[in-house]
N, C-alpha and C positions, 0 to 999 in steps of 0.2 A: 580718235587716233591722230588728232591735230592735222587732218587732211592728208596724211601719208598713206601709201599703199599698204594693204594687209601684208603681214610678214608670215612666211612659211618656213619650213626647215627641210634641209636635204639630208638624206641618210645613205643612199646607195648611188654610186656614180659609175658610169661606164666610160672607158677610155681606150683609145687605139692610136696606132700610128697611121699616117696617111696611106690609104689604099689597102689596109688590112681589115680583117673581120674584127668584131668588137668583143674582146675578151673581158670578163668581169674584173673589176678592180676592187681593192679593199675600200670599205666605206670610211671617209674621213670623219673627224669630229664635226658635229652639226654646226652650221653657221647660218646667220640670217640670210634669207633670200627675198628679194623684192622683184615683183613683176615690173617690167618697163612701162606697160600700159595696163593698169588694173582693170580697165573697162574694155579691153580688147585691142590688140595691135592693129595698125593700119594694114589693110589687105589680108587680114586673118581669114583662113579658109575653114576653120573649125574651132572647137573649144577644148581639144585635147591638150595635154601638157606641152607637147612639142609645138603647138600653135601659140604658146605664150612665152616670148623671150623674157629672160630674167637675169638678175645679177646675184651671185653669191658673194657675200661681203666678208672680207677678212680685214679686221682693224688691228693695228699693232697696239701693244701696251701703251698707255697714255704717257708714261715716263720716257718711252723710247720714241714716240711718234715725232716725225719731222714735219708733218703737214703735207707731204707729197702723197700722191695716189696714182695708181695705174689701173686702167681697164685692160683686162687680159682676154685675148681672143685665142682659144685653143684651135689647133689645126684639125684636119680630118677631111680634106678635099671637098669641102662644102657638101659632104654626104654623111658625116657624123662628127662628133666632137671628142677629142682626146683629153677628157676632163681631168685625168689624174696627173700625168707627167707634164702636160702643157697647161694645166689649170691649177689644181690644188697645191701641187708641189711648188709651183711658181709663186702663188700667193703666200705660202709659208716662207719662202726665201725672201720675198719683198718685206714681209712683216719683220724678219730678222734685221732688216736695214732700217726699220722704223717707217716703212712705206705701206700705205693701205693698198690692198689688192681687191679688185672687183672683177670676178670671173664672169664673163659674158656667155650665156647660153643663147646664141643667136639662131635664128631659123635657117634651115638648110634643106637640101633636096629630100632628105629622109626624115625630117622632123614633122610631126603633125600630118597635115594633108600634103606636105611637100612644097618647098619654096626655092625660088631662084631670085635673081636680081629683080627688084631693088631691096627685097626684105632684109638680107644680112646687113646692108649698108644702113638702112633705116634703123636697125637695132643698134649698130655701133654708134651712130650719131646720137641716138636717144640715150645710150649708156653714158656717153661723155657729158651730155647735157644734164642728165639726172644727177650724176656725181657732183658736177659743178653747182647746180641749183640747190643742192642739199649739203654743200660744203660745211656749213656751220653745224649741221646735225652730225656729220661724220667726223668732225674735228680736223678738217683738211683745208689747205689753202686753195682757193679757186683758180689761182694762177700757177699751180704745180700739179696739173692733172695730165698724165701721159696715157699713151695707148701702146700695148705690146702684143705682138702676134707671132705665131709659129706656123710655118708652112702656109696652108690656105688661110689660116688665121692671120698670117703676116700680110697676105694680100688684102684681107679685110681691114687690118690696121692701117696699111699704107693707103688704102682707098679713103679711109676716114681722114687721114692726114693730108690728102691731096684734093678731097672733095668735101668742103665744109662750108658752113654758113655761120653768120655772126649772131643769128637769133632774130626773132620777130617781136619787137617791143609791144606790139598790139595783140599778141596771142592771148587767148583766154587761159590756156594752160601755162602756168608760170615756168614750167620746165622748158617750154618752147621759146621763152624770151631770152635765153642765154645762148652763148656760142657753143657750137659742137666741135670747135677746133681743138685738137690735143695740143698741149704745150711742148710735148716731146714724144718721140717714137722709139721703140725698141723692136727690131725685126729680126727674128731668128729663123734661119733657113727659109726665108719667105718666098712664096710665089709672088712675083711682081708683074710680069708681062703676060698678057693673054694673046698677044699677036705675034710674038717672036717664036722662032723654032724651039727655043729652050723652055717654053711654057710647060706647065703641068696640065696635060690635056684633060685629065679627069676633073680637075677643079673647074676648068673653063666650061666643060660640058655640064657639070652639075649646076653651075651658076647661071649659064646663059643658054643651055640647050644645044642641040646638034648643029644648028645653022644660024648663028648669031649675025646680026648686021655688022658689016665692017666698022661703021661709026661707033657702035657699042664696044667692039673689041678695042678700038683705039681709046675710047673714053675710059675704059677700065684697065688699060695697060699703064700702070701708074708711073713708070719711068718717063712717060710722055706727058704727064700731068703735073710735074714738079714746077713750082714757082718760088720766088724769093720768100713767099709767105708760108711755104711748107715748113713744118716744125723741125728743129734739130733732131738728128736720127743716129742711132747706134745699130749697126748691122753685124750679123754673125752668119757664116756659112762655111762649108768644107769642100775641098777639091773632090773628095770621094762621093759626094752626094750625086747620085744618078737619078733620083726621083724628081728632085727640083734642083737643076744645075745651078752652080754658083753664079753664072751669068746674070741671074735674076738680081742678086744683090749688087754685083759689079755695075750693071747698067743703071741701077737706081742710085748708087753712090756717085757715078759720073754725072748723072743728072742733077743731083744735089750740089755737087761741086760747081757745075756750070752756073747754077742759080745762086751760088755763094751762100748756100745753106750749110751751117756747121754740121759736120758728119764725121763719124768714126766707123771704120769697117775692120773686122777681124776675119781673115780667111785662113782657115786651118787646113792642113793636108788630110789628116785622118778624121774619120767619123762619118758613119752612114746617116741617112736622113732620119729625122725624128728622135734625136737623142735627148731632148728636153734640157735639163740642167747639165747633162754631159758628164756625170760622175764617173763613167767607165770608158770614156773615149780619149784618154791621153791628154794631149795639149789642149784640145777643145774644151776640156773640163774647166779651164781657166776663164771661160767667157763670163760667168757671173761676177768674178772678181774684177775683170776689166770693165764690165758694165757698171758695177758699183762705183768704180773710180771715175768713170765718165759722168755718172749722175752726180757724184760729189763735185766734180768740176763745174757742173751747171748750177751748183748751189742748191741741189734738191735734197741733200741729205743733212744739211745743217738744221739745227733747231729753229722753229719759227720764232720770229720776233713777236713779243707780246703787244 
């Protein structure tokens, strides 16, 4: 198999909004799935499916492909994954733009034997590295790889965008030799801070437990970790969001502005938390169009040069 991980197929997906129980969702068309670590993830506590983080791969038609790619982090409060409306539907939308989508099934509190920090971040960093290291195989540009997250998945995506490494040239695993820095971020109603009063407490508890060290809270409050090297970012939130208040996006935007990182934020009045593509939430339903315009402005949606 040319040294690549074994490929499996997904058929049934479970999806939820943050904080809700997990209703069954319709099964999407099967797509290739690759384990992030075929021989076992670092810190794995078991061998069940939930102990094995993976990517579900959506590639656009070749004639439409732009060479851009996005690692997608569904939300779920670090306790489950909203794989339908914050995963498969998002990948299909990206494919319509000519962008490859890689849905990340990261470890969390209720997957496998149960995981908190640092497992989700390890999975996100590995996902970016894997996509970049296999860019030729996937038909993408290694310099056009972004990360996108919803709710707690937005926290994970913003953590990946503020806590990254350039790669270890001496690593035995070729995937570990490349950078895990995303080239851009899209954060939709994200959890950003774990230390401020407007945090989503359930996400913080699932990620860090009941009594985390103050230094760890600070380290994973991503509005405090922005630097000039943080990737350009697109943010979406609503005034009505009571689950994850809009201050999360606002504080992150202000931190990006202070660091002179290019950023765009859309703050809508109407729309409850967890609306995904937002097809039924009035003005907020325009965010995918605005996001596509932003991506086009970054040169992500133009055809690759030969």
